[in-house]
N, C-alpha and C positions, 0 to 999 in steps of 0.2 A: 690713750692709745695703748698703753702697756698691757691692760687686761686682755687685749686681743691676742697676745702672744700665747699665753697659757691656754686660751680657749682654742686656738688654732691647733696647738700641740695635742690637746685632748681629743679634738676631732680626728687628727691624723692617726692617733693610737687606736681609737675605736674602729676606724676603717681597716687598719692592719689586722686587728684581732678578728674582725668579721671575715676577712679574706682567708685567714688561716683556718677558721672554722669551716668555711665552705670547702677548703681543699681536703681536710681530714675527715669530713662527714661521710663521703662515699666509701672510704676505707673501713670505717666502723660499721657500716650498714651490713656488709656480708657477714661479719662476725655475729651481729645480732641475729641475723636470719639463720645461721648455722646452729646457734644455740637454741633457737626456737624449733628447728627441725629435730635436733637431738632430744629435746624435751617431749616432742610429739610422738617419738617412737615408742611403741608398746614395749613392756618389759619382756626379756627373753625367758622362755620356759625351758628349764633343763631337760624336761621329759618330752619336748617337742620333737617331731620327726625331722630328720636331717634334710637340709635343702639339697637341691640338685648339685650345687657347687661343692657341698660337703661330700656328697656321695661320690663325685668324680674325684675329689682328692683322696678319699679312702680307697677307692679302686686302684689308684696309682701308687699310693705309699702305704696303704694299710691303715687300719684304725686301731690295731692293738698297740700296747706299750712296747717300747724297745726292749729286746731281749738280747743281751750281749753274747749269749751262748748259741742261740739258734742261728742257722745259716739261711738267709733269706734267698739264696740262689738255688736251693734245693727244691724239688717238686713236692707237692703235698704228700703226706704219708711217710716221709723220710725224716727220721729224728736225728739231729745233730747235737750231741752232748759233748761237753768239755772232756777231754781225755784225762783220766785220773792218773797223774804223773808226779807223785810226791818224791820219787827217787830220780828226778830229772838230772841232777848233777852227775850221779853215777851213770845214768843212761847215756848222757852225752859223751862221756869218756869211753864208754863201751862202743857206742856208735862210731866214734873216731877210730877206735882200734879195729872194728869190723870193716870200716871203709879202707883202712890201710891194707888189711889182708885181702880184700876184694880187689883193689886196684893193683896190688903186686902179684897176686896169684890167680884169683877166680876169674876175673875179667879177662886177662890175657889168655887163659886156657879156653874160656868160652869163645872168644873171638877166633882163636886158632881152630877150634872145633867147628865152628860155622864155616870157616874158609876151607877147611880140609874135607869135611863130610858133606856130601850132597843132601839137599833138603829132604828128598824121599826117605833117605836113610835115617836122618834126624827125626822125621815124623815117626818112623817106626820105632825108634828108641823111646820117644815120648809116650807113644801108645803102650809099649811094653810096660814101662813103669806105672803108667796110669792103670793098666789092667791088674798089675800086682796089688794095688791099693784097694781094689774093689771089695775084697772079703772084709777088710777092717771097716770100710765105709758101710758095708751092709749091716755089720754087727752094731755099729753106732746108730745107724738109722732105726734099727729094731729097738735099741735102748731108748731112743727118743720117741718111741710110739709111732713110727712111720713104717708099718709093715709093707705097704705097697712100695715104698722107695727101696726098702731092704731087698725085696724080691727083684726089683729092677737092677739093682747093683749085682746081685748073684746071677741074674740072667746075662748081664754084660760080661761077667767074668767067665761063665761057662761057654758063651757063644764066641767071644774073642779068643779064649784059650784053645778052642778047637778049630773052628772055621778060620779064625784070624791067626793061626799058627803061632800059638803061645802069646798072643796079644800084640804082635808086630802090626797086624792089620786090625781094622776097627769095623767089622761087619755090623756090630750092634748099633753103630751110628746110622748105617744104612737102613737098619730095621727100626729106626726112630725110637730106640730105648734111651731114655734120658740119662745123662752122665752127670751125677751130683756127688760131690765129695763131702763126706762127713767124717769127723774125728772126735776124739773123746773130749777135747776142749769145747767143742760145740755141744756135746752131750751134757757137760757140766753146766753150760750156759742154759740150755733147755730145762735142766733140773732145777734151776733157780739161782745159780751163781752168775748174776747178770752184770755186775760191776766189779772190775778187778784192777789192781794196780798194773800200770804199764811197766814192762820190764824188757830191757834189750839183753839178750843172751849172747855169750861169746860164740861167734861163728854161725849161730842160728838166727840172729837178728831179732826183729820185732816180736814180742810175745806179751802176754800178761801172766801174772801169777797162775791164774786159772788155766791158761793155755800151757803153761809149763807143766803143770800136773797132768794136763791132757796128753802132752808129749810123752811123758813118762808112762802113761797108761797105754798109749798106742804102741810104744817101742817093742814090748815082748811079743806082740802079735804080728810083727813085720815079717813077711815072707823072706825078705833078703837077710834078715838076722838070723834065720834058721839055717842058712848055708854053713856047713861045718868046715868046708875048706877055707882057710883064712885068706889066702890069696885071691880066690874067686870072690869071696865076700867083699873084701876091701876094694877090689877093682870095680865090682858092681856098684858099691856105694859111691865111689869116686865118679864113676860114669853118670850116675844119677845126679850128683851135685853139678857136674859140668852141664848136663842137659837142663837142669832148673835154671842155672845162670844164664844159659844161652837164650832161654825163653824171655828172660828179663832185659836183654840188651836193648830192645827198643825204648825202655823206659829211662835209659841213662841220660837222654836229652833233658828230661824233666829235672833230674838230679843236678846236672851241670849248670842249669839256669836258676836254680832255687836260691833265694836269699837266705833262707834258714833251712838247710837240707835236713837236719834232725827233725824239725817240726813238720816238714813236708812228709817224711817217712812215717813218723808217728801218727799224724792225723789221718793220712791216707790209709795206712794199714788198719787203724782202729775203726775207721768208718766202713771199710769193706768187711772187717771181721764182724762187726755189729750186724751188718746185713746178712752175712752167712749164717749167723745164729738165729736172728729174729726175722729174717726175710720171708719165711714161709707164710707168716700171718699176712704180710703185705701182698704176697703173691695170691693168696686166696681172696683178698679184697680188691685184687686187680689195681694195686697202687704202685706197681713197679714198672708200669709201661713207659714212664717218662724218665726213668733213672738213667744215669750215665752208663755207658757200655762197661766201664771198668768195674761197676758194681754187679751188673747182671751176669757177666761172663764168669764161668766156673773154672776155666782153664788158663786164662790169659795172665793171671798173676799168681803163679805157684810160689810157695814158700819152702824153706828147707824142711824136708819131711822127717818123720821119726825114724825112717829106715836109715838115715845117715848117722844116727847116734852111734858112736864108736863102742865097741866091746873088746874085751881082752882076747888076744889070739888063743885058740884052744889047743893049738899044736905047740908043745914046749920047745921044738926045734924050728920054730917059725923064723924065717928071715925074709924080710920084704924084698931083699935083693935076689 
């Protein structure tokens, strides 16, 4: 009777193994089928045409490699290059100084000017200074090889200086004569000085080395700087600075909400400046129709003009009081 016990145990063990195999067999079957399907797939051809799904992905996210310099939010035809700012440490200190002067002097004066002077009168002041800059703009347009634009600037100057009563009114705008501003910094850019170090000047704000030379080149041609009476010249220069700052008041909200105010000013100014210099080729190709307004408008973002560069009083008895 004893041999029956091992035989019974062996039978029970075989039964348990068979049940376990029956339970695991269905789980192994899908793995075998998946392996067979993968082996049955044809090899991928790197030169094959993209599938519909791949085309949809490229349409949404682009098929080119990531470029950390390019701005994907800009429309086609607008180049966004990193600002060349090797003097950033100095520029940030100068930006802080300029901001202090602006908040303590320029901004309060501009706000008081806007509050005290009616808008039609302020518009007349802006027109007057804009008209004074037309001869310099015409000369630079001619130097850049734009005779048509030079003629338009001279036409604006003559029409506004006569029918516009010294430029206070702008009949040239009613005559549909374009108002485009050109300076010697832009001329140097057109001549080939395309990339230049970013530089923040005391009181004059954002510039580049190229535009600093441009500022020096335009200054002797400024009509305001030809005024011999020191008091009248200084008053006119001061009024022009207040007028420029008043036009920039709407942009203060952007500055107040900026995480890095210096980077905002530097990048925004550089992008607009590049468009001012190289934008004509884009306009000829009709590539600026989708550009932001702040890039296309010629007058909404003025900068401190060359007219404001101080000169020594010519009168030895000059007293500002």
